[in-house]
C-alpha positions in Angstrom: 103.8 -26.1 68.7 100.0 -26.6 68.8 97.9 -23.5 69.0 95.3 -23.4 71.8 91.9 -22.3 70.5 89.6 -20.4 72.8 86.9 -22.5 71.5 88.4 -25.5 73.2 88.5 -23.7 76.6 85.7 -23.7 79.0 83.4 -20.7 78.8 84.3 -19.1 82.1 88.0 -19.2 81.2 87.2 -17.7 77.8 85.4 -14.8 79.4 88.2 -14.2 81.9 90.8 -14.1 79.2 88.8 -11.7 77.1 88.2 -9.4 80.1 91.9 -9.3 81.0 92.8 -8.6 77.4 90.3 -5.7 77.1 91.5 -4.1 80.4 95.1 -4.3 79.2 94.2 -2.8 75.9 92.3 0.1 77.5 95.3 0.8 79.8 97.6 1.2 76.9 95.2 3.8 75.3 94.2 5.8 78.5 97.7 6.7 79.6 98.7 8.7 76.5 95.2 10.3 76.5 95.5 11.4 80.1 99.0 12.7 79.6 97.9 14.7 76.5 94.9 16.2 78.3 97.2 17.2 81.2 99.6 18.9 78.9 96.8 20.8 77.2 95.4 21.9 80.5 98.9 23.0 81.6 99.3 25.1 78.5 95.9 26.7 79.0 96.6 27.5 82.6 100.0 29.0 81.8 98.5 31.1 79.0 95.8 32.4 81.2 98.3 33.1 84.0 100.6 35.0 81.6 97.7 37.0 80.2 96.5 37.9 83.7 100.0 39.0 84.7 100.3 41.1 81.5 96.9 42.7 82.2 98.0 43.4 85.7 101.2 45.1 84.5 99.3 47.1 81.9 96.7 48.2 84.4 99.3 49.2 86.9 101.2 51.1 84.2 98.0 52.9 83.1 97.1 53.7 86.7 100.6 55.0 87.4 100.6 57.0 84.2 97.2 58.5 85.0 98.4 59.4 88.5 101.6 61.1 87.4 99.7 62.9 84.6 97.3 64.2 87.3 100.3 65.4 89.3 101.7 67.2 86.3 98.4 68.9 85.7 98.3 70.0 89.3 101.7 71.6 88.7 100.4 73.4 85.7 97.4 74.7 87.7 99.7 75.9 90.5 102.0 77.7 88.1 99.2 79.4 86.3 97.9 80.6 89.6 101.4 82.0 90.5 101.7 83.7 87.1 98.3 85.3 87.6 99.3 86.6 91.0 102.8 87.7 90.1 102.1 89.0 86.5 105.6 90.3 85.9 107.0 86.7 85.5 104.6 86.0 82.6 107.0 87.5 80.1 110.2 86.4 81.9 112.2 83.2 81.3 112.4 80.7 84.2 116.0 81.4 85.2 115.1 85.1 85.8 112.1 84.3 88.1 114.6 84.5 91.0 115.1 88.2 90.1 111.4 88.8 90.4 111.5 87.0 93.7 114.2 89.4 94.9 112.1 92.4 93.8 109.1 91.0 95.7 111.1 90.3 98.8 112.6 93.9 98.7 109.0 95.2 98.6 108.7 94.0 102.2 105.0 92.9 101.9 104.9 90.9 105.1 101.2 90.6 105.6 99.8 89.9 102.1 101.2 86.4 101.5 104.3 87.5 99.5 106.7 85.5 101.7 105.5 82.1 100.4 105.3 83.7 96.9 109.0 84.5 97.2 109.9 81.0 98.3 107.8 79.4 95.5 109.4 81.7 92.9 112.9 80.7 94.0 111.9 77.0 94.1 110.5 77.1 90.6 113.5 79.0 89.3 115.8 76.5 90.9 114.2 73.4 89.6 113.1 72.2 93.1 110.7 69.3 93.4 107.4 70.5 94.9 105.7 67.8 97.1 102.0 67.3 96.8 99.4 64.8 98.2 101.1 64.5 101.6 104.5 63.9 100.0 103.4 60.8 98.0 103.8 62.7 94.7 105.8 65.7 93.3 106.2 68.0 90.3 108.9 70.2 89.0 109.1 73.0 86.4 111.6 72.0 83.8 111.4 75.1 81.8 109.5 78.3 81.0 110.4 80.5 78.0 108.6 83.5 76.7 108.2 84.2 73.0 107.8 87.9 72.6 107.0 87.7 68.9 104.0 85.4 69.4 103.3 86.7 72.9 103.2 83.2 74.5 104.9 81.4 77.3 105.9 77.7 76.9 105.7 75.8 80.2 107.1 72.3 80.7 106.4 70.4 83.9 107.4 66.9 85.1 105.0 65.1 87.5 105.9 62.0 89.5 103.4 59.7 91.4 104.2 57.2 94.1 107.8 58.4 94.5 108.4 55.9 97.4 107.9 52.9 95.2 106.9 52.1 91.6 107.4 55.7 90.6 105.6 56.8 87.4 106.5 59.9 85.5 104.7 62.2 83.1 105.8 65.3 81.3 103.4 68.0 80.2 104.1 71.0 77.9 101.5 73.8 77.6 101.4 77.1 75.7 100.1 80.1 77.6 99.1 83.2 75.6 100.4 86.3 77.5 99.4 89.8 76.5 102.0 92.2 77.6 101.0 95.4 75.7 97.6 96.4 77.1 95.1 96.5 74.2 92.8 99.2 73.1 89.7 97.3 74.4 91.0 96.7 77.9 88.7 99.4 79.4 89.8 102.3 81.7 93.3 102.8 82.8 93.7 103.3 86.6 92.5 106.8 87.6 95.1 106.8 90.3 98.4 104.8 90.1 100.8 105.5 93.0 103.4 103.9 95.2 101.6 105.2 98.3 98.1 106.4 98.8 96.5 108.2 101.8 92.7 108.3 101.5 91.2 110.8 103.9 87.6 112.0 103.6 87.6 112.3 99.8 86.0 110.1 97.1 88.0 108.6 94.2 85.7 107.8 91.3 87.5 105.0 89.5 90.1 102.3 90.1 93.2 102.7 92.2 96.3 100.7 91.6 99.0 100.8 94.3 102.5 99.8 93.3 103.4 98.8 96.8 102.1 96.9 99.8 98.9 97.4 101.7 100.7 98.3 104.9 102.7 100.9 103.1 99.6 103.0 102.3 97.0 104.5 104.5 93.6 103.2 103.3 91.4 101.7 106.0 88.7 99.2 105.3 86.1 102.0 105.8 88.0 104.3 103.4 88.1 101.5 100.8 84.4 102.2 100.3 85.3 105.7 99.2 86.9 104.2 96.1 84.2 103.4 93.6 86.4 101.2 91.4 88.8 98.4 92.0 91.6 98.8 94.6 94.6 96.6 93.9 98.0 96.2 95.5 100.9 95.0 93.4 104.5 95.8 94.5 105.9 94.7 91.2 104.1 97.3 89.1 106.8 99.4 87.4 106.1 102.8 86.0 106.9 103.5 82.4 109.7 105.8 81.6 109.0 109.4 80.8 108.7 109.3 77.0 111.3 111.1 75.0 109.8 114.0 73.0 110.0 113.3 69.3 110.9 117.0 68.7 112.7 119.6 70.8 110.3 121.1 73.2 109.8 124.9 73.3 111.2 126.2 76.5 108.7 128.3 78.5 111.0 128.9 81.4 108.9 129.4 84.6 105.2 129.6 84.2 104.0 132.2 86.7 101.2 134.1 84.9 98.2 133.4 82.7 99.2 131.4 79.7 97.4 129.6 76.8 99.1 126.8 74.9 99.9 126.6 72.1 101.3 130.1 72.4 99.7 132.7 70.2 101.2 136.1 71.0 101.2 138.2 67.8 101.7 141.4 69.6 105.0 140.3 71.1 108.2 141.6 69.5 109.0 139.4 67.8 105.6 137.8 67.5 105.1 134.3 69.0 102.7 132.3 67.0 102.9 128.5 67.3 101.3 126.5 64.6 101.9 123.3 62.6 105.0 124.8 61.0 106.6 125.2 64.4 109.7 123.1 65.2 108.2 121.8 68.4 105.1 120.5 66.7 105.1 116.8 65.8 102.7 115.9 63.0 102.9 112.2 63.7 101.2 112.7 67.1 99.5 116.0 66.2 101.0 117.5 69.4 102.9 120.6 70.5 105.8 119.9 72.9 106.8 122.4 75.7 109.0 122.3 78.7 108.9 124.5 81.8 111.1 124.9 84.9 108.1 125.0 87.2 104.5 126.2 87.4 103.6 128.7 90.1 100.3 130.5 89.7 98.1 132.5 92.1 95.1 134.8 92.0 92.8 133.9 89.1 95.5 133.2 86.5 94.9 130.1 84.4 97.1 127.9 82.3 94.8 126.9 79.5 95.0 124.4 76.7 93.3 125.6 73.5 90.3 123.7 72.3 91.2 121.2 69.5 94.9 121.2 70.3 97.1 118.5 71.9 99.9 119.6 74.2 102.6 117.8 76.1 104.3 119.8 78.9 107.6 118.5 80.5 108.2 120.1 83.9 111.9 120.0 84.8 111.5 120.8 88.6 113.0 123.1 91.2 113.5 123.2 94.9 110.1 123.2 96.6 106.7 122.9 94.9 107.2 122.1 91.2 103.5 122.6 90.3 101.5 124.9 92.6 98.2 126.5 91.9 97.0 128.8 94.6 93.7 130.8 95.1 91.5 130.5 92.1 94.3 129.8 89.7 94.4 126.5 87.9 95.1 124.5 84.7 92.1 124.3 82.4 91.9 121.9 79.4 89.3 123.2 77.0 89.1 119.8 75.2 86.7 117.0 76.0 89.5 114.5 76.0 91.8 114.6 79.1 94.7 113.0 77.2 94.8 116.0 74.8 97.0 117.4 77.6 99.9 115.4 79.0 101.9 116.7 82.0 105.2 114.9 82.7 107.4 115.2 85.7 110.5 115.0 83.5 113.1 114.6 86.3 113.3 113.3 89.8 113.4 116.9 91.0 109.6 117.1 90.3 108.7 115.8 93.7 105.7 117.9 94.7 102.5 119.1 93.0 99.6 121.0 94.4 96.4 121.0 92.3 93.9 123.8 92.3 91.1 123.7 94.9 88.8 125.7 92.6 89.5 124.5 89.1 89.3 121.1 87.4 92.4 119.7 85.8 91.7 117.3 83.0 94.9 115.6 81.9 97.1 112.5 81.8 99.8 113.1 84.4 102.9 110.9 84.7 105.2 112.1 87.5 106.8 109.0 89.1 108.6 111.0 91.8 105.9 113.5 92.8 103.8 113.7 95.9 100.5 115.2 94.8 97.8 117.0 96.9 95.2 119.7 96.6 95.3 123.4 97.6 92.1 124.7 99.2 89.1 123.0 100.6 86.4 123.3 97.9 84.2 120.2 97.5 84.2 120.2 93.7 86.1 117.7 91.5 89.8 118.5 91.2 91.2 116.1 88.7 89.8 114.0 85.8 91.9 111.7 83.7 94.7 109.4 84.9 97.1 110.5 87.6 100.2 108.3 87.8 102.5 109.5 90.6 104.7 108.5 93.5 102.4 109.5 96.4 98.8 110.8 96.8 98.2 113.3 99.6 101.1 111.9 101.6 102.5 113.6 104.8 100.0 116.4 104.6 101.3 117.7 101.3 99.7 121.0 100.2 98.3 121.4 103.7 94.7 121.0 102.9 92.0 118.4 103.6 89.2 118.8 101.0 86.3 116.5 100.8 84.1 115.4 97.9 85.3 113.6 94.8 88.9 114.7 94.1 89.8 112.2 91.3 87.6 110.9 88.5 88.9 108.2 86.2 88.4 109.3 82.7 91.1 107.8 80.4 90.9 104.5 78.6 93.9 102.4 77.8 93.4 103.1 74.1 94.0 106.8 74.8 97.4 106.2 76.4 100.3 106.0 73.9 101.2 102.4 72.9 104.9 103.1 73.8 103.8 103.8 77.4 101.6 100.7 77.5 104.5 98.6 76.3 106.7 99.8 79.1 104.4 99.6 82.1 105.0 96.4 84.0 102.5 94.5 86.2 99.4 94.6 84.0 100.2 91.5 81.9 97.2 89.4 81.0 97.4 85.6 81.2 94.9 84.0 78.8 93.5 80.4 78.7 95.9 77.7 77.5 96.4 77.6 73.8 97.8 74.0 73.6 98.4 70.9 75.8 100.8 68.2 74.9 102.0 65.1 76.8 105.6 64.2 76.0 106.8 60.6 75.8 108.7 59.2 78.8 
């Protein structure tokens, strides 16, 4: 077959054939190119879309995590506030917080906010979720344990954000240093610690701690100004137990006449001379220990504590007034330190004490069942030290209404035996957080 040469064709026909050939050639190359470009663009779009979705998920998770962490932190703040208000739970494990709630409820403090405190204590102890932020979020105390050796509480709280949808959860664990034994540098102990207090026209120079509710005492807003120190109400304060004497006290029977302690009566037959060899002297505390049925003195008789000597006197009690100083009689401590003389109401029978209206008593007094007042109406200071009792001037005890400064706070915590400081409840100190840890979820 003969080949047809383009050269033999007319020029116009040659141009047309070449144009058609070129177009067909370009069509064969463009289609794969377009398909390749389209595939590349699709991969790029899908990659960008996937990355955007991943970023959105990460952002949502981070936002949710931050929100739930904020809720858990709010729970920590609320719990610290509760512990600072109800200090007795600071050294108690979470399951026992309901017992503290029962004590608080039994105190019947209806006007000082204790009712919501009781409910919150029970909720925390029962692991109840606490709603916050108008119910959108919530937190729960998972655990609280107290380590007595290291004096710290370990609190674990779970916080949840957006509980209706896309809930996020965070768990926080914090360590709270809690000082239960009041330290030497905590300043003055309360000048008056009592379950009920009736302030009339006297002045109390120092702090007053009431182990009860405000409505159970008789201190008006005007009378509060007659207390120079801090006035606090805490129905969960618990008195320490009367300390057990380290030696057998010397029995004085009833004290009804002038007496100086330690006894030094060489003219007696046999002679009574108490010194550091006496069986009722304790060298560890450098203290002489005595007990008496009661103290009843009148006229100008004095019960005196010898200068430079430490004496602890345990009053056993009787029917009627267990400590009663009438006229110009009184108890005189010749030492500069009030705690050199400790007067203990050793039994629940010691339920009434009347201080002298004419002589200053300087002492540390612990009589958890005693109603204490003042005989006479002199305007001078009646008591200096720390007076820890059941009631102060309640129901007209001692039948007098003296004015002036009746009590002066003059005992620091460092001067009160560590054993007593360890037992008194309600003065725990909650310190700033020692550590903060977010647990994995």
